[in-house]
N, CA, C, O and the ligand as a Tripos MOL2 file, in Angstrom:
@<TRIPOS>MOLECULE
protein
  257   255    65     0     0
PROTEIN
NO_CHARGES

@<TRIPOS>ATOM
      1 N          93.0850   78.6600  120.8610 N.3       1 MET1
      2 CA         92.8070   78.3470  119.4450 C.3       1 MET1
      3 C          91.7920   79.3250  118.8450 C.2       1 MET1
      4 O          91.9220   79.7500  117.6970 O.2       1 MET1
      5 N          90.7740   79.6740  119.6500 N.am      2 GLU2
      6 CA         89.7620   80.5870  119.1160 C.3       2 GLU2
      7 C          90.3520   81.9430  118.7770 C.2       2 GLU2
      8 O          90.0010   82.5540  117.7670 O.2       2 GLU2
      9 N          91.2620   82.4120  119.6410 N.am      3 LEU3
     10 CA         91.8940   83.7060  119.4110 C.3       3 LEU3
     11 C          92.6760   83.6770  118.0950 C.2       3 LEU3
     12 O          92.5850   84.5990  117.2850 O.2       3 LEU3
     13 N          93.4430   82.6040  117.8970 N.am      4 ILE4
     14 CA         94.2390   82.5030  116.6630 C.3       4 ILE4
     15 C          93.3220   82.4960  115.4360 C.2       4 ILE4
     16 O          93.6210   83.1250  114.4210 O.2       4 ILE4
     17 N          92.2150   81.7830  115.5440 N.am      5 ASN5
     18 CA         91.2940   81.7220  114.4140 C.3       5 ASN5
     19 C          90.7240   83.0920  114.0770 C.2       5 ASN5
     20 O          90.6140   83.4560  112.9060 O.2       5 ASN5
     21 N          90.3610   83.8550  115.1170 N.am      6 SER6
     22 CA         89.7670   85.1670  114.8590 C.3       6 SER6
     23 C          90.8100   86.1140  114.2690 C.2       6 SER6
     24 O          90.4760   86.9600  113.4390 O.2       6 SER6
     25 N          92.0860   85.9770  114.6940 N.am      7 MET7
     26 CA         93.1320   86.8230  114.1180 C.3       7 MET7
     27 C          93.3390   86.4870  112.6440 C.2       7 MET7
     28 O          93.5340   87.3800  111.8190 O.2       7 MET7
     29 N          93.2970   85.2110  112.3210 N.am      8 THR8
     30 CA         93.4690   84.8010  110.9310 C.3       8 THR8
     31 C          92.3440   85.3430  110.0720 C.2       8 THR8
     32 O          92.5660   85.8190  108.9590 O.2       8 THR8
     33 N          91.1230   85.2650  110.6070 N.am      9 ASN9
     34 CA         89.9840   85.8030  109.8660 C.3       9 ASN9
     35 C          90.1520   87.2940  109.6130 C.2       9 ASN9
     36 O          89.8280   87.7910  108.5340 O.2       9 ASN9
     37 N          90.6620   88.0030  110.6160 N.am     10 GLU10
     38 CA         90.8350   89.4360  110.4820 C.3      10 GLU10
     39 C          91.8460   89.7570  109.3800 C.2      10 GLU10
     40 O          91.6490   90.6880  108.5990 O.2      10 GLU10
     41 N          92.9240   88.9830  109.3250 N.am     11 MET11
     42 CA         93.9340   89.2140  108.2970 C.3      11 MET11
     43 C          93.3640   88.9510  106.9090 C.2      11 MET11
     44 O          93.6640   89.6690  105.9550 O.2      11 MET11
     45 N          92.5410   87.9170  106.8090 N.am     12 GLN12
     46 CA         91.9410   87.6210  105.5050 C.3      12 GLN12
     47 C          91.0130   88.7510  105.0770 C.2      12 GLN12
     48 O          90.9310   89.0920  103.8960 O.2      12 GLN12
     49 N          90.3060   89.3340  106.0660 N.am     13 GLN13
     50 CA         89.4120   90.4450  105.7330 C.3      13 GLN13
     51 C          90.2140   91.6490  105.2540 C.2      13 GLN13
     52 O          89.8020   92.3440  104.3250 O.2      13 GLN13
     53 N          91.3690   91.9000  105.8940 N.am     14 LEU14
     54 CA         92.2070   93.0130  105.4680 C.3      14 LEU14
     55 C          92.7000   92.7920  104.0460 C.2      14 LEU14
     56 O          92.6730   93.7120  103.2290 O.2      14 LEU14
     57 N          93.1530   91.5700  103.7430 N.am     15 ASN15
     58 CA         93.6070   91.2730  102.3860 C.3      15 ASN15
     59 C          92.4820   91.4590  101.3850 C.2      15 ASN15
     60 O          92.6910   91.9880  100.2930 O.2      15 ASN15
     61 N          91.2720   91.0140  101.7650 N.am     16 GLY16
     62 CA         90.1350   91.1730  100.8720 C.3      16 GLY16
     63 C          89.8400   92.6350  100.6220 C.2      16 GLY16
     64 O          89.4910   93.0220   99.5060 O.2      16 GLY16
     65 N          89.9780   93.4610  101.6670 N.am     17 GLY17
     66 CA         89.7470   94.8840  101.5010 C.3      17 GLY17
     67 C          90.7360   95.4990  100.5290 C.2      17 GLY17
     68 O          90.3720   96.3700   99.7400 O.2      17 GLY17
     69 N          91.9810   95.0540  100.5800 N.am     18 LYS18
     70 CA         92.9860   95.5980   99.6710 C.3      18 LYS18
     71 C          92.6420   95.2870   98.2200 C.2      18 LYS18
     72 O          92.7140   96.1620   97.3570 O.2      18 LYS18
     73 N          92.2710   94.0470   97.9570 N.am     19 SER19
     74 CA         91.9410   93.6860   96.5760 C.3      19 SER19
     75 C          90.6630   94.3910   96.1490 C.2      19 SER19
     76 O          90.4550   94.6370   94.9610 O.2      19 SER19
     77 N          89.7960   94.7210   97.1230 N.am     20 GLY20
     78 CA         88.6100   95.4970   96.8170 C.3      20 GLY20
     79 C          88.9870   96.8900   96.3280 C.2      20 GLY20
     80 O          88.3910   97.4050   95.3810 O.2      20 GLY20
     81 N          89.9830   97.5010   96.9800 N.am     21 HIS21
     82 CA         90.4590   98.8050   96.5390 C.3      21 HIS21
     83 C          91.0630   98.7190   95.1500 C.2      21 HIS21
     84 O          90.8710   99.5990   94.3100 O.2      21 HIS21
     85 N          91.8000   97.6340   94.9290 N.am     22 GLU22
     86 CA         92.4100   97.4310   93.6100 C.3      22 GLU22
     87 C          91.3260   97.3720   92.5450 C.2      22 GLU22
     88 O          91.4590   97.9690   91.4760 O.2      22 GLU22
     89 N          90.2500   96.6450   92.8440 N.am     23 GLN23
     90 CA         89.1360   96.5480   91.8990 C.3      23 GLN23
     91 C          88.4960   97.9070   91.6940 C.2      23 GLN23
     92 O          88.1110   98.2560   90.5790 O.2      23 GLN23
     93 N          88.3820   98.6760   92.7700 N.am     24 LEU24
     94 CA         87.7930  100.0070   92.6900 C.3      24 LEU24
     95 C          88.6230  100.8890   91.7650 C.2      24 LEU24
     96 O          88.0820  101.5960   90.9150 O.2      24 LEU24
     97 N          89.9520  100.8400   91.9390 N.am     25 LEU25
     98 CA         90.8360  101.6510   91.0980 C.3      25 LEU25
     99 C          90.7230  101.2310   89.6390 C.2      25 LEU25
    100 O          90.6480  102.0720   88.7430 O.2      25 LEU25
    101 N          90.7100   99.9160   89.4090 N.am     26 ARG26
    102 CA         90.5940   99.4330   88.0310 C.3      26 ARG26
    103 C          89.2660   99.8470   87.4210 C.2      26 ARG26
    104 O          89.1970  100.2010   86.2440 O.2      26 ARG26
    105 N          88.2060   99.8030   88.2330 N.am     27 GLY27
    106 CA         86.8910  100.1610   87.7210 C.3      27 GLY27
    107 C          86.8030  101.6340   87.3650 C.2      27 GLY27
    108 O          86.1770  102.0110   86.3740 O.2      27 GLY27
    109 N          87.4460  102.4760   88.1960 N.am     28 LEU28
    110 CA         87.3890  103.9200   87.9510 C.3      28 LEU28
    111 C          88.2810  104.3200   86.7910 C.2      28 LEU28
    112 O          87.9480  105.2320   86.0340 O.2      28 LEU28
    113 N          89.4150  103.6420   86.6460 N.am     29 SER29
    114 CA         90.3650  103.9790   85.5930 C.3      29 SER29
    115 C          89.7170  103.8460   84.2190 C.2      29 SER29
    116 O          89.1190  102.8160   83.9080 O.2      29 SER29
    117 N          89.8330  104.8790   83.4030 N.am     30 GLY30
    118 CA         89.2680  104.8430   82.0630 C.3      30 GLY30
    119 C          87.9070  105.5120   81.9750 C.2      30 GLY30
    120 O          87.4220  105.7880   80.8780 O.2      30 GLY30
    121 N          87.2860  105.7750   83.1190 N.am     31 GLN31
    122 CA         85.9920  106.4620   83.0980 C.3      31 GLN31
    123 C          86.2000  107.9580   82.9020 C.2      31 GLN31
    124 O          87.2960  108.4770   83.1120 O.2      31 GLN31
    125 N          85.1430  108.6370   82.5020 N.am     32 SER32
    126 CA         85.2600  110.0740   82.2710 C.3      32 SER32
    127 C          85.1720  110.8300   83.5890 C.2      32 SER32
    128 O          84.5070  110.4010   84.5330 O.2      32 SER32
    129 N          85.8620  111.9710   83.6280 N.am     33 CYS33
    130 CA         85.8970  112.7970   84.8240 C.3      33 CYS33
    131 C          84.5280  113.4110   85.0880 C.2      33 CYS33
    132 O          83.7920  113.7330   84.1550 O.2      33 CYS33
    133 N          84.1910  113.5720   86.3710 N.am     34 ALA34
    134 CA         82.8930  114.1650   86.7430 C.3      34 ALA34
    135 C          82.9320  115.6840   86.6020 C.2      34 ALA34
    136 O          81.8810  116.3250   86.5890 O.2      34 ALA34
    137 N          84.1280  116.2730   86.4970 N.am     35 TYR35
    138 CA         84.2500  117.7340   86.5030 C.3      35 TYR35
    139 C          84.6290  118.3250   85.1540 C.2      35 TYR35
    140 O          84.4530  119.5230   84.9350 O.2      35 TYR35
    141 N          85.1490  117.4990   84.2420 N.am     36 CYS36
    142 CA         85.5190  118.0120   82.9250 C.3      36 CYS36
    143 C          85.4250  116.8720   81.9160 C.2      36 CYS36
    144 O          84.8630  115.8220   82.2280 O.2      36 CYS36
    145 N          85.9640  117.0600   80.7130 N.am     37 ASP37
    146 CA         85.8680  116.0340   79.6780 C.3      37 ASP37
    147 C          87.0530  115.0770   79.7060 C.2      37 ASP37
    148 O          87.2190  114.2570   78.8030 O.2      37 ASP37
    149 N          87.8670  115.1840   80.7370 N.am     38 GLY38
    150 CA         89.0610  114.3360   80.8300 C.3      38 GLY38
    151 C          88.7360  112.8920   81.1510 C.2      38 GLY38
    152 O          87.5890  112.5370   81.4210 O.2      38 GLY38
    153 N          89.7780  112.0600   81.1170 N.am     39 THR39
    154 CA         89.6390  110.6400   81.4200 C.3      39 THR39
    155 C          90.4160  110.3190   82.6800 C.2      39 THR39
    156 O          91.5260  110.8120   82.8820 O.2      39 THR39
    157 N          89.8220  109.4860   83.5310 N.am     40 LEU40
    158 CA         90.4850  109.1000   84.7810 C.3      40 LEU40
    159 C          91.5680  108.0690   84.4950 C.2      40 LEU40
    160 O          91.3310  107.0730   83.8100 O.2      40 LEU40
    161 N          92.7510  108.3200   85.0260 N.am     41 THR41
    162 CA         93.8660  107.3980   84.8410 C.3      41 THR41
    163 C          94.5000  107.0760   86.1830 C.2      41 THR41
    164 O          94.4480  107.8760   87.1170 O.2      41 THR41
    165 N          95.1000  105.8930   86.2670 N.am     42 ARG42
    166 CA         95.7560  105.4880   87.5070 C.3      42 ARG42
    167 C          97.0870  106.1990   87.6250 C.2      42 ARG42
    168 O          97.8490  106.3090   86.6640 O.2      42 ARG42
    169 N          97.3470  106.6800   88.8310 N.am     43 GLU43
    170 CA         98.5850  107.4040   89.0710 C.3      43 GLU43
    171 C          99.0050  107.2640   90.5180 C.2      43 GLU43
    172 O          98.2130  106.8770   91.3770 O.2      43 GLU43
    173 N         100.2540  107.5840   90.7760 N.am     44 GLN44
    174 CA        100.6980  107.7210   92.1540 C.3      44 GLN44
    175 C         100.3770  109.1350   92.6000 C.2      44 GLN44
    176 O         100.8230  110.1000   91.9790 O.2      44 GLN44
    177 N          99.6080  109.2670   93.6710 N.am     45 PHE45
    178 CA         99.2420  110.5810   94.1850 C.3      45 PHE45
    179 C          99.8210  110.7110   95.5750 C.2      45 PHE45
    180 O          99.3340  110.0760   96.5100 O.2      45 PHE45
    181 N         100.8590  111.5290   95.7280 N.am     46 GLN46
    182 CA        101.5640  111.6730   97.0060 C.3      46 GLN46
    183 C         101.9220  110.3000   97.5600 C.2      46 GLN46
    184 O         101.6430  109.9790   98.7150 O.2      46 GLN46
    185 N         102.5570  109.4880   96.6880 N.am     47 SER47
    186 CA        103.0840  108.1560   97.0080 C.3      47 SER47
    187 C         101.9890  107.1520   97.3520 C.2      47 SER47
    188 O         102.2860  106.0870   97.8930 O.2      47 SER47
    189 N         100.7280  107.4660   97.0490 N.am     48 ASP48
    190 CA         99.6430  106.5030   97.2220 C.3      48 ASP48
    191 C          99.0470  106.1620   95.8640 C.2      48 ASP48
    192 O          99.0980  106.9650   94.9320 O.2      48 ASP48
    193 N          98.4880  104.9700   95.7600 N.am     49 GLU49
    194 CA         97.7720  104.6020   94.5470 C.3      49 GLU49
    195 C          96.5140  105.4440   94.4410 C.2      49 GLU49
    196 O          95.7790  105.5970   95.4170 O.2      49 GLU49
    197 N          96.2670  105.9820   93.2810 N.am     50 ALA50
    198 CA         95.0990  106.8360   93.1190 C.3      50 ALA50
    199 C          94.6280  106.7980   91.6720 C.2      50 ALA50
    200 O          95.3390  106.3280   90.7850 O.2      50 ALA50
    201 N          93.4280  107.2950   91.4530 N.am     51 VAL51
    202 CA         92.9030  107.5010   90.1060 C.3      51 VAL51
    203 C          92.6020  108.9830   89.9620 C.2      51 VAL51
    204 O          91.7560  109.5240   90.6750 O.2      51 VAL51
    205 N          93.2930  109.6350   89.0440 N.am     52 VAL52
    206 CA         93.1080  111.0720   88.8700 C.3      52 VAL52
    207 C          92.7450  111.3870   87.4240 C.2      52 VAL52
    208 O          93.0260  110.6060   86.5150 O.2      52 VAL52
    209 N          92.1200  112.5330   87.2270 N.am     53 CYS53
    210 CA         91.7580  112.9900   85.8880 C.3      53 CYS53
    211 C          93.0180  113.4610   85.1630 C.2      53 CYS53
    212 O          93.8460  114.1630   85.7430 O.2      53 CYS53
    213 N          93.1600  113.0690   83.8790 N.am     54 ASP54
    214 CA         94.3620  113.4720   83.1480 C.3      54 ASP54
    215 C          94.2450  114.8990   82.6280 C.2      54 ASP54
    216 O          95.2130  115.4430   82.0970 O.2      54 ASP54
    217 N          93.0810  115.5080   82.7730 N.am     55 GLU55
    218 CA         92.9020  116.8940   82.3230 C.3      55 GLU55
    219 C          93.0230  117.8720   83.4850 C.2      55 GLU55
    220 O          93.8690  118.7660   83.4540 O.2      55 GLU55
    221 N          92.1970  117.7160   84.4950 N.am     56 CYS56
    222 CA         92.1720  118.6840   85.6050 C.3      56 CYS56
    223 C          92.9140  118.1810   86.8370 C.2      56 CYS56
    224 O          93.1520  118.9460   87.7710 O.2      56 CYS56
    225 N          93.2830  116.8930   86.8450 N.am     57 GLY57
    226 CA         94.0780  116.3680   87.9530 C.3      57 GLY57
    227 C          93.2840  116.0970   89.2090 C.2      57 GLY57
    228 O          93.8710  115.8540   90.2640 O.2      57 GLY57
    229 N          91.9720  116.1320   89.1290 N.am     58 THR58
    230 CA         91.1480  115.8600   90.2990 C.3      58 THR58
    231 C          91.2010  114.3840   90.6620 C.2      58 THR58
    232 O          90.8810  113.5460   89.8190 O.2      58 THR58
    233 N          91.5920  114.0350   91.8810 N.am     59 PRO59
    234 CA         91.6170  112.6280   92.2770 C.3      59 PRO59
    235 C          90.2070  112.0760   92.4580 C.2      59 PRO59
    236 O          89.4010  112.6480   93.1920 O.2      59 PRO59
    237 N          89.9100  110.9610   91.7840 N.am     60 ALA60
    238 CA         88.5970  110.3340   91.9150 C.3      60 ALA60
    239 C          88.6080  109.3040   93.0170 C.2      60 ALA60
    240 O          87.5780  109.0400   93.6370 O.2      60 ALA60
    241 N          89.7690  108.7180   93.2690 N.am     61 ALA61
    242 CA         89.8850  107.7360   94.3450 C.3      61 ALA61
    243 C          91.3330  107.6910   94.7840 C.2      61 ALA61
    244 O          92.2510  107.9430   94.0030 O.2      61 ALA61
    245 N          91.5150  107.3630   96.0570 N.am     62 ARG62
    246 CA         92.8740  107.3150   96.5730 C.3      62 ARG62
    247 C          92.9090  106.3220   97.7030 C.2      62 ARG62
    248 O          92.0050  106.2940   98.5380 O.2      62 ARG62
    249 N          93.9440  105.5060   97.7390 N.am     63 ILE63
    250 CA         94.0990  104.5410   98.8060 C.3      63 ILE63
    251 C          95.0450  105.1010   99.8510 C.2      63 ILE63
    252 O          96.2040  105.3880   99.5500 O.2      63 ILE63
    253 N          94.5660  105.2570  101.0740 N.am     64 TRP64
    254 CA         95.3960  105.7950  102.1280 C.3      64 TRP64
    255 C          96.1300  104.7000  102.8790 C.2      64 TRP64
    256 O          96.8820  104.9870  103.8100 O.2      64 TRP64
    257 ZN         88.7300  116.3950   85.0500 Zn       65 ZN65
@<TRIPOS>BOND
     1     1     2 1
     2     2     3 1
     3     3     4 2
     4     3     5 am
     5     5     6 1
     6     6     7 1
     7     7     8 2
     8     7     9 am
     9     9    10 1
    10    10    11 1
    11    11    12 2
    12    11    13 am
    13    13    14 1
    14    14    15 1
    15    15    16 2
    16    15    17 am
    17    17    18 1
    18    18    19 1
    19    19    20 2
    20    19    21 am
    21    21    22 1
    22    22    23 1
    23    23    24 2
    24    23    25 am
    25    25    26 1
    26    26    27 1
    27    27    28 2
    28    27    29 am
    29    29    30 1
    30    30    31 1
    31    31    32 2
    32    31    33 am
    33    33    34 1
    34    34    35 1
    35    35    36 2
    36    35    37 am
    37    37    38 1
    38    38    39 1
    39    39    40 2
    40    39    41 am
    41    41    42 1
    42    42    43 1
    43    43    44 2
    44    43    45 am
    45    45    46 1
    46    46    47 1
    47    47    48 2
    48    47    49 am
    49    49    50 1
    50    50    51 1
    51    51    52 2
    52    51    53 am
    53    53    54 1
    54    54    55 1
    55    55    56 2
    56    55    57 am
    57    57    58 1
    58    58    59 1
    59    59    60 2
    60    59    61 am
    61    61    62 1
    62    62    63 1
    63    63    64 2
    64    63    65 am
    65    65    66 1
    66    66    67 1
    67    67    68 2
    68    67    69 am
    69    69    70 1
    70    70    71 1
    71    71    72 2
    72    71    73 am
    73    73    74 1
    74    74    75 1
    75    75    76 2
    76    75    77 am
    77    77    78 1
    78    78    79 1
    79    79    80 2
    80    79    81 am
    81    81    82 1
    82    82    83 1
    83    83    84 2
    84    83    85 am
    85    85    86 1
    86    86    87 1
    87    87    88 2
    88    87    89 am
    89    89    90 1
    90    90    91 1
    91    91    92 2
    92    91    93 am
    93    93    94 1
    94    94    95 1
    95    95    96 2
    96    95    97 am
    97    97    98 1
    98    98    99 1
    99    99   100 2
   100    99   101 am
   101   101   102 1
   102   102   103 1
   103   103   104 2
   104   103   105 am
   105   105   106 1
   106   106   107 1
   107   107   108 2
   108   107   109 am
   109   109   110 1
   110   110   111 1
   111   111   112 2
   112   111   113 am
   113   113   114 1
   114   114   115 1
   115   115   116 2
   116   115   117 am
   117   117   118 1
   118   118   119 1
   119   119   120 2
   120   119   121 am
   121   121   122 1
   122   122   123 1
   123   123   124 2
   124   123   125 am
   125   125   126 1
   126   126   127 1
   127   127   128 2
   128   127   129 am
   129   129   130 1
   130   130   131 1
   131   131   132 2
   132   131   133 am
   133   133   134 1
   134   134   135 1
   135   135   136 2
   136   135   137 am
   137   137   138 1
   138   138   139 1
   139   139   140 2
   140   139   141 am
   141   141   142 1
   142   142   143 1
   143   143   144 2
   144   143   145 am
   145   145   146 1
   146   146   147 1
   147   147   148 2
   148   147   149 am
   149   149   150 1
   150   150   151 1
   151   151   152 2
   152   151   153 am
   153   153   154 1
   154   154   155 1
   155   155   156 2
   156   155   157 am
   157   157   158 1
   158   158   159 1
   159   159   160 2
   160   159   161 am
   161   161   162 1
   162   162   163 1
   163   163   164 2
   164   163   165 am
   165   165   166 1
   166   166   167 1
   167   167   168 2
   168   167   169 am
   169   169   170 1
   170   170   171 1
   171   171   172 2
   172   171   173 am
   173   173   174 1
   174   174   175 1
   175   175   176 2
   176   175   177 am
   177   177   178 1
   178   178   179 1
   179   179   180 2
   180   179   181 am
   181   181   182 1
   182   182   183 1
   183   183   184 2
   184   183   185 am
   185   185   186 1
   186   186   187 1
   187   187   188 2
   188   187   189 am
   189   189   190 1
   190   190   191 1
   191   191   192 2
   192   191   193 am
   193   193   194 1
   194   194   195 1
   195   195   196 2
   196   195   197 am
   197   197   198 1
   198   198   199 1
   199   199   200 2
   200   199   201 am
   201   201   202 1
   202   202   203 1
   203   203   204 2
   204   203   205 am
   205   205   206 1
   206   206   207 1
   207   207   208 2
   208   207   209 am
   209   209   210 1
   210   210   211 1
   211   211   212 2
   212   211   213 am
   213   213   214 1
   214   214   215 1
   215   215   216 2
   216   215   217 am
   217   217   218 1
   218   218   219 1
   219   219   220 2
   220   219   221 am
   221   221   222 1
   222   222   223 1
   223   223   224 2
   224   223   225 am
   225   225   226 1
   226   226   227 1
   227   227   228 2
   228   227   229 am
   229   229   230 1
   230   230   231 1
   231   231   232 2
   232   231   233 am
   233   233   234 1
   234   234   235 1
   235   235   236 2
   236   235   237 am
   237   237   238 1
   238   238   239 1
   239   239   240 2
   240   239   241 am
   241   241   242 1
   242   242   243 1
   243   243   244 2
   244   243   245 am
   245   245   246 1
   246   246   247 1
   247   247   248 2
   248   247   249 am
   249   249   250 1
   250   250   251 1
   251   251   252 2
   252   251   253 am
   253   253   254 1
   254   254   255 1
   255   255   256 2
@<TRIPOS>SUBSTRUCTURE
     1 MET1         2 RESIDUE 1 A MET
     2 GLU2         6 RESIDUE 1 A GLU
     3 LEU3        10 RESIDUE 1 A LEU
     4 ILE4        14 RESIDUE 1 A ILE
     5 ASN5        18 RESIDUE 1 A ASN
     6 SER6        22 RESIDUE 1 A SER
     7 MET7        26 RESIDUE 1 A MET
     8 THR8        30 RESIDUE 1 A THR
     9 ASN9        34 RESIDUE 1 A ASN
    10 GLU10       38 RESIDUE 1 A GLU
    11 MET11       42 RESIDUE 1 A MET
    12 GLN12       46 RESIDUE 1 A GLN
    13 GLN13       50 RESIDUE 1 A GLN
    14 LEU14       54 RESIDUE 1 A LEU
    15 ASN15       58 RESIDUE 1 A ASN
    16 GLY16       62 RESIDUE 1 A GLY
    17 GLY17       66 RESIDUE 1 A GLY
    18 LYS18       70 RESIDUE 1 A LYS
    19 SER19       74 RESIDUE 1 A SER
    20 GLY20       78 RESIDUE 1 A GLY
    21 HIS21       82 RESIDUE 1 A HIS
    22 GLU22       86 RESIDUE 1 A GLU
    23 GLN23       90 RESIDUE 1 A GLN
    24 LEU24       94 RESIDUE 1 A LEU
    25 LEU25       98 RESIDUE 1 A LEU
    26 ARG26      102 RESIDUE 1 A ARG
    27 GLY27      106 RESIDUE 1 A GLY
    28 LEU28      110 RESIDUE 1 A LEU
    29 SER29      114 RESIDUE 1 A SER
    30 GLY30      118 RESIDUE 1 A GLY
    31 GLN31      122 RESIDUE 1 A GLN
    32 SER32      126 RESIDUE 1 A SER
    33 CYS33      130 RESIDUE 1 A CYS
    34 ALA34      134 RESIDUE 1 A ALA
    35 TYR35      138 RESIDUE 1 A TYR
    36 CYS36      142 RESIDUE 1 A CYS
    37 ASP37      146 RESIDUE 1 A ASP
    38 GLY38      150 RESIDUE 1 A GLY
    39 THR39      154 RESIDUE 1 A THR
    40 LEU40      158 RESIDUE 1 A LEU
    41 THR41      162 RESIDUE 1 A THR
    42 ARG42      166 RESIDUE 1 A ARG
    43 GLU43      170 RESIDUE 1 A GLU
    44 GLN44      174 RESIDUE 1 A GLN
    45 PHE45      178 RESIDUE 1 A PHE
    46 GLN46      182 RESIDUE 1 A GLN
    47 SER47      186 RESIDUE 1 A SER
    48 ASP48      190 RESIDUE 1 A ASP
    49 GLU49      194 RESIDUE 1 A GLU
    50 ALA50      198 RESIDUE 1 A ALA
    51 VAL51      202 RESIDUE 1 A VAL
    52 VAL52      206 RESIDUE 1 A VAL
    53 CYS53      210 RESIDUE 1 A CYS
    54 ASP54      214 RESIDUE 1 A ASP
    55 GLU55      218 RESIDUE 1 A GLU
    56 CYS56      222 RESIDUE 1 A CYS
    57 GLY57      226 RESIDUE 1 A GLY
    58 THR58      230 RESIDUE 1 A THR
    59 PRO59      234 RESIDUE 1 A PRO
    60 ALA60      238 RESIDUE 1 A ALA
    61 ALA61      242 RESIDUE 1 A ALA
    62 ARG62      246 RESIDUE 1 A ARG
    63 ILE63      250 RESIDUE 1 A ILE
    64 TRP64      254 RESIDUE 1 A TRP
    65 ZN65       257 GROUP 0 **** ****
């Protein structure tokens, strides 16, 4: 029983981490780029969720 409980806890932590990334992406989206005057927008970057600058294309965050 203890093993099953610890596995369940681990899965919940993984799910929490995913929603944390989602929050991170939402928080970054709409902010100004650190390298130019562009705005960070959510995009697919090499088939991953990412936030990139719409001017210079610099990725500010990416979920691997
Ligand atoms: Zn930029």
